[in-house]
N, C-alpha and C positions, 0 to 999 in steps of 0.2 A: 504493500499500499504506499502510495506516495505521501510524503510528509506534508501535511496541510500548510505548515509554516512556510515551506519553500515555495509553494504555489502562491500563497498570499503575497509574498515578497519577491516575486519575479522581478529582477532588476530591469529586464527588457521592457516589461509592462510599465514599471514605475517611470522609467526614462521617457517613454512615449507620452504617458499621461502628464508628466511634469512639463515636458516641452510644449504640448498642446495647451495646457493651462496657462503657461506664460505667454502664449500667443493670443490669449483671450477666449479660449474654448471653455465655456462654462460647463458643458456636459463632461468634458475631461476632468475638470476640477471636481465635479460631483462624483465621478467614478473613482477618482483618487481618494476622496474622503471615504466612500463606501469600502474601498479595499482595505483601509487601515483602521477604521473606527472600532471594529469589534475587538481587535487586539488592545487598542488604547483603553477602551472601556473596561475590559476585563482586568487589566492591570490596575486601573483606577478603582474598580470595585474592590479589589483586594487592599488597596491603599486606604480607601475611605470607609469601608465597612457598610456604608449606607448607599443604596442604589441611586437616590436623588443626588447625593453629593458626587457620586461617580459620573452621573450625566453632566453635571456642571463642570467637573474637572476635565472630562473628555472634550466638551465643547470649547472650553478655554484653551486646551492644548491644541485642538485642531485650528482654532483661530490663529494661535501663535505659529503653527506650521505654515498656514497659508500666508500670513504676514511676512514670514522669512523665506518663502519659496524662491523668490528671485535671487536669494543668496546661495542657493544650492548650486555648486559648481561642477557637479558630476565627477569630481575626483575621487570621492568615496562612494560606497553604496548608499542608495537612498535610505535603506533600512537603518544603517548606522547613523546617518544624519537625523532621521526621524527619532530614533531611540534617544539621541542626545537631547533633543528638544523635550521629549517626554520626561527624561530624568530631571532636567532643569526646572521644567514647569511644576512637576510633582513635588520637588524639594522646596520650591520657593513660593508656592501658592498659599493663600490664606488658610488658617487652621479651620478644619471642618468639625461639625458637631460630633462626629464619631471619635475624633481625637480628644475631645473634651471628656468623653465617657470613660476612657481607659488611661489611668495614670501610671500603673506599675503592675508587674506580675504579682507582687505580694497583695495589692489591693484587689486585683481581679480574682486571685485564688480565694481570698476571704469572702468576696461576694458570692462566688459559686458554692463555697462550703455552707453559706447561710441558706441556700436553697435546700429544702428537705429531700431526703432519699426514701420516698415511700416504697413499700414492698409492692411487687408486681406478680400477678398470677400469670400462667402461661397464656391465657386468653388476652390479658392486658398487654403482654409483650408484643403480641400480634397487632392489637388495637393501636398501640403507640408507636409502631414501627416507622411510619412516615414522619411523625413529629420528632422521633428520636434522631432521624437523619438531619432534620432541620436543626435540632439542638446541637448535633455534632459539628456541623459546618459553621453554625453561628458562633459556637464556642471557639473553634479554631481560628475563625476570623478575628474574634476578640483577642486571642493570643497574639496575632500579628500586630494588632493595634498597641500592644504593650511594648513593642520595639520602638525606638526612636525612628524618625522618618527615613534617615539614611539607611539604617539597618533593615527596616521594613522593605524598602525598595530594592536594596541589594539582594535580600533573600527572595523576594518575589521574582525579580529578573533572573538572578543567578541560580536559584534552585528550582522554583516551581516552573518557570518558563524557559529554563535551560540556556540562558545567555552564557557563553564561555568566558573564562577568566581574562582572556586577552581583550575581547570586546568590552567586558565589564570594566576593566581597568581604563580603557579609553573613554568610556561613557562617564565615569566618575572622576576622571582626571587624576588617577593614582597609578602606582606601579602594579603589575600583575600580582606581585607578592603581597602588596598592601591590600589589594582587593580580596585576595584569598583570606588574609587575616581578618578583614572586616566581615566577610561572609561566614568564616568559622565562628566568630563571636556571636553573630546573629543566630546561627544554628545552635550554638551552645546554650544561649539564653532560652530559646524555644524548647530545645530538647531536654534541658534540665528541668524546666517547668513541667513538661509533659511526663517525664519519668517520675516526677515527684507527685503529680496531681491527677494525671489523666488515666482512666481505666482502660482506654483503648490500647495503650502501649505497655501498661504495667497492671496486671490483674490484681495486684495487691492494693491498688488505690481504690478508695471507696466511691469515687465519682463515676456514675454510670448515666449515660445519655438517656436511656429509656425512663429511669427513675426521675431524673431532672425534668424530662419532658412532661411526665404525668403531673409533677408538682406545679410546673409553670402553667400547664393547661388549667389546672384547678384554681390557680391564682389569676386566671384570665390574661396571661402574658404570652401564651402560645395558642395558635389557632390553625387547624388544617386548611382553612379557607384563606389564610393570610400569610402563607409561607413565602419567604424572600429568598432563602438560600437553597432549599431542597426543591429545585425546579426540574421540569422534564429534561432529562439529559440527552442532548444530541451530541455534544462534544465535551470532553473533559480537558482539564489543563494539560494532562499528559499527552494529548493529541497535538499540542502545539510545541512540544519540546523538540529542539533540533536533534536529528538522527545522530549526528556526530558528537553530541554532548558528552564531555569526558566523564569517565567513571568517578564516582564520588569516594575516593580512597579514604578520606578522612571522616566518613561517617560510619560508625561501627554497626549501627542498626538502621538500615534504610527504611524501616517501617514508617518512621516519622515522615519522611519525604513522600513515600507512597500515599500516605493519607492526604497530604496537601494536594498532590497531583490528581487524586481521584475526584476532587471537587468539580462540579459542573462549571462550564463557562456559560455566561448569560448571552443569549442571542436574541432575546425577545424584548430588549430595551427599545426605546422609541428612536430608531435610527433615522427615520425621515424627519423627525422634529429637529434633530441635530443638524442635518443637512440643510433643511429649510432656514433655520435661524442663522446658520453661518452664511449661506448664500444670499440671504436677504439683507445682510449688513452692507448698506450702501457705501460707506467709507472703504470697507474692505474690498468690495467689488471694483471700486474706481481704480484701485491699484493695478487691476488686470485689464482695464479698458473694455469691460464686457458691455455688450449692447443690451 
């Protein structure tokens, strides 16, 4: 099976669309946005925890890409150039509400421990299966939010989406060795927390997603009709990882990474709204002399 990421980022297609866009072809610009917005949104979703914040961040990033498009000189791959803008925009954007909710792993652990662990019958385990998945992904998204912005983005790009260390070093303007060190620290913080608290990776831990899901539903905080993270899975993060991504020699137990990569990607966000709002920006469109 052909790697979807390589299809998405075909440099020949990118080059043609960029050249046509710069000549004033509005349809080409529309198609360029379509080609890249899903990847940007799904990284934003992991960064922001909240789908509405992810939409805002995606739109802001795409506007920055379009604003700077004339500066692309075709000396590097468009993907690398795009990634660099994504990194800069994600690191420098205003704080989102999701970031205000998570202050530290310690605080997050205490909040989870405060949620009861009610007993479950076999029938209830089946009944709460879907909410349990929602709880699992929501909880792991919260773990990411406990990392600082740089750590979070390095982990999202470096481990879950498989950006190699050479490219990662270029994007974050550090040496490959320094990028590996930063990625290792982010992994360590996440994995130490999960080993100490999460029942998914350590059966000795008391935290269990089905039990928490039952408690939160009883508290009115989880609802099968309002799930955000446990969506119909068409693609997973693992589907976007580069085929040549290097082996993770410094992770003893890769189960942690497997769990993060099995999370669904969101393809049902309002893509047309993003395109419409971007392309209706009159000042932005004047840069391209569109009719």
